[in-house]
C-alpha positions in Angstrom: -18.7 11.9 54.2 -15.8 14.8 52.6 -13.7 13.6 49.6 -11.0 12.7 51.4 -12.7 10.0 53.0 -14.1 8.7 49.8 -11.2 8.4 48.4 -10.1 4.8 49.6 -13.7 3.6 48.7 -13.0 4.8 45.0 -9.7 3.4 44.5 -10.9 -0.2 46.1 -13.6 -0.1 43.6 -11.6 0.3 40.7 -9.1 -2.3 41.9 -12.3 -4.9 41.9 -13.1 -3.8 38.7 -9.6 -4.1 37.1 -9.5 -7.9 38.8 -12.9 -8.8 37.1 -11.9 -7.5 33.5 -8.6 -9.9 34.0 -10.5 -12.7 35.4 -12.4 -12.4 31.9 -9.6 -12.4 29.7 -8.3 -15.0 31.0 -11.1 -17.3 30.8 -11.8 -16.2 27.1 -10.7 -18.9 24.3 -9.9 -18.7 20.6 -11.8 -20.7 18.0 -9.9 -22.3 15.1 -12.4 -22.9 11.8 -10.5 -26.4 10.4 -9.1 -26.1 7.4 -11.1 -29.0 5.6 -13.6 -31.5 6.6 -12.4 -35.2 7.2 -15.1 -38.1 7.3 -14.8 -40.8 9.2 -12.4 -43.8 7.0 -13.2 -46.8 9.0 -11.4 -50.3 8.7 -10.8 -50.6 4.7 -11.4 -54.0 3.7 -13.4 -55.4 6.9 -16.7 -56.5 6.0 -19.7 -57.7 8.2 -22.8 -60.6 7.2 -26.2 -59.0 7.8 -28.1 -61.6 10.3 -31.5 -61.7 10.4 -33.1 -58.8 12.7 -30.1 -56.9 12.0 -30.4 -53.1 11.1 -28.2 -50.8 9.7 -28.2 -48.7 12.8 -27.6 -51.7 15.3 -24.7 -53.2 12.9 -23.6 -49.2 13.1 -23.8 -49.2 17.1 -21.5 -52.7 17.2 -19.0 -51.4 15.3 -18.1 -48.1 16.4 -19.7 -46.3 13.5 -22.3 -43.9 12.5 -25.3 -45.1 10.0 -24.5 -42.0 7.7 -20.5 -43.4 7.3 -22.3 -47.0 7.1 -24.5 -45.9 4.6 -21.4 -44.1 2.9 -19.8 -47.0 2.3 -21.7 -48.9 0.8 -24.0 -46.5 -1.2 -27.2 -47.1 0.9 -29.8 -44.4 0.4 -32.9 -43.8 2.3 -34.7 -46.2 4.0 -31.3 -47.9 4.0 -32.9 -51.8 3.3 -30.7 -54.6 4.0 -31.0 -58.3 3.6 -29.9 -61.3 5.7 -26.6 -62.6 3.8 -25.6 -59.2 2.9 -21.9 -58.6 3.3 -21.5 -54.8 4.2 -17.9 -52.7 4.3 -16.9 -51.7 7.6 -14.4 -48.9 5.6 -13.4 -46.6 2.7 -10.1 -47.2 1.1 -9.5 -43.9 1.3 -10.1 -41.0 3.2 -12.2 -38.3 1.8 -11.4 -34.7 2.9 -13.0 -31.6 1.2 -10.1 -29.0 -0.6 -10.3 -25.9 -2.1 -11.2 -26.5 -6.4 -7.9 -25.2 -7.8 -8.1 -22.0 -9.9 -7.8 -22.3 -13.7 -6.4 -19.6 -16.0 -8.1 -18.8 -19.0 -6.2 -17.0 -22.2 -8.0 -15.2 -24.0 -7.0 -15.6 -27.9 -5.0 -12.5 -29.8 -7.0 -9.6 -31.9 -7.2 -11.0 -35.4 -7.0 -14.7 -34.4 -9.4 -17.4 -34.0 -9.2 -19.6 -31.0 -9.0 -23.1 -31.2 -11.9 -25.2 -30.3 -11.4 -27.6 -27.3 -13.2 -30.8 -28.5 -15.8 -32.0 -25.8 -15.2 -34.3 -23.1 -17.2 -37.8 -24.7 -19.3 -39.2 -22.6 -18.8 -42.3 -20.1 -19.6 -45.4 -21.7 -22.1 -47.1 -19.8 -21.2 -49.7 -17.3 -20.8 -53.3 -18.0 -22.9 -55.3 -15.9 -21.0 -57.8 -13.9 -21.6 -61.7 -14.6 -22.9 -63.7 -12.0 -21.5 -66.9 -13.7 -24.5 -69.2 -13.5 -27.7 -69.4 -15.7 -30.9 -67.4 -14.2 -34.7 -68.4 -14.7 -37.5 -66.5 -14.6 -39.3 -67.1 -11.2 -42.7 -66.8 -12.5 -45.0 -66.4 -15.2 -47.3 -63.3 -16.0 -47.4 -59.7 -17.6 -44.4 -57.8 -16.6 -45.9 -54.4 -14.5 -42.8 -52.4 -14.0 -39.0 -52.8 -14.2 -35.9 -51.8 -12.6 -34.9 -48.2 -12.4 -31.5 -47.3 -11.0 -31.0 -45.0 -8.1 -35.1 -45.5 -7.4 -35.8 -46.5 -4.1 -39.1 -47.7 -5.2 -38.2 -49.5 -8.4 -35.2 -51.7 -7.3 -36.9 -54.8 -9.0 -39.4 -56.6 -11.5 -43.1 -56.7 -10.5 -44.6 -59.7 -12.5 -48.5 -60.1 -12.6 -50.2 -63.2 -12.0 -53.1 -65.0 -10.0 -53.6 -65.7 -6.5 -51.7 -69.5 -5.5 -49.7 -69.3 -8.9 -46.5 -71.2 -8.6 -43.6 -68.8 -7.6 -39.7 -70.7 -8.3 -36.2 -70.1 -7.5 -34.2 -68.4 -10.0 -31.3 -70.2 -9.4 -29.4 -72.6 -7.0 -29.2 -71.6 -3.8 -29.6 -71.1 -0.1 -32.3 -69.8 1.6 -31.2 -67.1 4.3 -34.5 -65.3 4.3 -38.4 -66.5 5.1 -40.5 -63.8 6.7 -42.6 -61.0 7.2 -40.5 -58.8 8.5 -39.3 -56.1 5.7 -42.0 -53.5 5.3 -43.3 -53.3 2.1 -42.3 -56.8 0.8 -44.9 -58.6 2.5 -44.4 -62.1 2.9 -40.9 -62.5 1.5 -37.9 -65.2 0.8 -34.4 -64.4 -0.1 -32.0 -66.9 -1.6 -28.3 -66.3 -1.5 -26.7 -68.1 -4.6 -22.7 -67.4 -3.4 -21.1 -64.8 -1.5 -21.8 -62.2 -3.8 -25.4 -62.8 -5.7 -28.8 -62.7 -3.9 -32.4 -63.1 -5.2 -35.5 -61.6 -3.5 -39.1 -62.9 -4.3 -41.8 -60.7 -1.9 -46.1 -60.3 -1.6 -45.8 -64.1 -1.8 -49.2 -65.5 -0.4 -47.8 -68.6 1.5 -43.9 -69.3 1.9 -43.2 -73.0 1.0 -39.3 -73.1 2.4 -37.5 -72.3 5.4 -34.2 -70.4 6.4 -31.2 -72.7 5.6 -33.0 -75.2 3.3 -31.4 -76.0 0.0 -33.2 -75.0 -3.5 -32.8 -75.9 -6.8 -33.4 -73.6 -10.0 -37.0 -73.9 -10.8 -38.0 -75.7 -7.6 -41.3 -73.8 -6.6 -40.5 -72.1 -2.8 -43.7 -69.8 -2.7 -47.3 -69.0 -3.7 -47.8 -65.4 -5.4 -50.1 -63.7 -3.6 -50.6 -59.7 -2.7 -49.3 -59.1 1.1 -48.0 -55.8 1.4 -49.3 -54.6 -2.1 -52.7 -53.6 -4.3 -52.6 -56.9 -6.4 -51.8 -60.8 -6.9 -48.0 -59.9 -8.1 -44.5 -61.2 -7.4 -41.4 -58.7 -6.8 -38.5 -60.1 -7.6 -35.0 -58.4 -7.2 -31.2 -59.4 -7.9 -28.8 -57.9 -5.9 -24.6 -58.1 -6.5 -22.8 -57.5 -3.0 -25.8 -56.2 -1.5 -26.7 -53.6 -4.4 -29.8 -53.9 -7.0 -29.2 -54.7 -10.3 -31.4 -54.9 -13.4 -32.8 -58.3 -13.5 -33.8 -58.0 -16.8 -30.3 -58.3 -17.6 -30.0 -61.5 -16.4 -33.2 -63.0 -16.8 -33.6 -65.2 -20.4 -35.1 -62.7 -23.1 -38.7 -63.4 -23.7 
């Protein structure tokens, strides 16, 4: 085939290539990077009460939220332990965004002058524990084996050592909102609700003597000490305010 005969074929191939290039350009998209990351706000002021069998995942799913948001709104840390009767927030008051840090200008002192010393910021005063408004009693007699440590998921209460079958008593008047062995690590567990803000928990019992919905009085025996879910006979005792653990030794009478 001579050169004159090939020219129409060459023009056709060039046109096809040009159309393909234009089609590719037409399908391209521009991706813009967000200037700030916005956290989910939820519904400020809305709450939900934990029911028996609930998990943080099931509550988040029912309310259209993620587990991470639920944990952040309620200051929960893994493994996200929640209790029946506990009230959880379904939102936060303000929308959190990540913003750039403002630039601070530092002016050097002039030659021959002494730079002024900026006083250091005083350390914040320790938070005053909330008052429960009622008196607490020791839930068992025995040696104090371990104490509460803020932020430590394995030290959210105190452990009181004793003997198998020893009496475990209610630390204050209330209503039993949980009696069972469904929470991993607590063994045979009883949870007493004292009011809308305060709960107490009694773990590792040998035998539970009260049922859910039952009213109890301070000092009333509710269980027998044991070692379910642990390595020795002891009572694991927690006090919780709005679902968050607090140091029981700040509320129990001094020994």
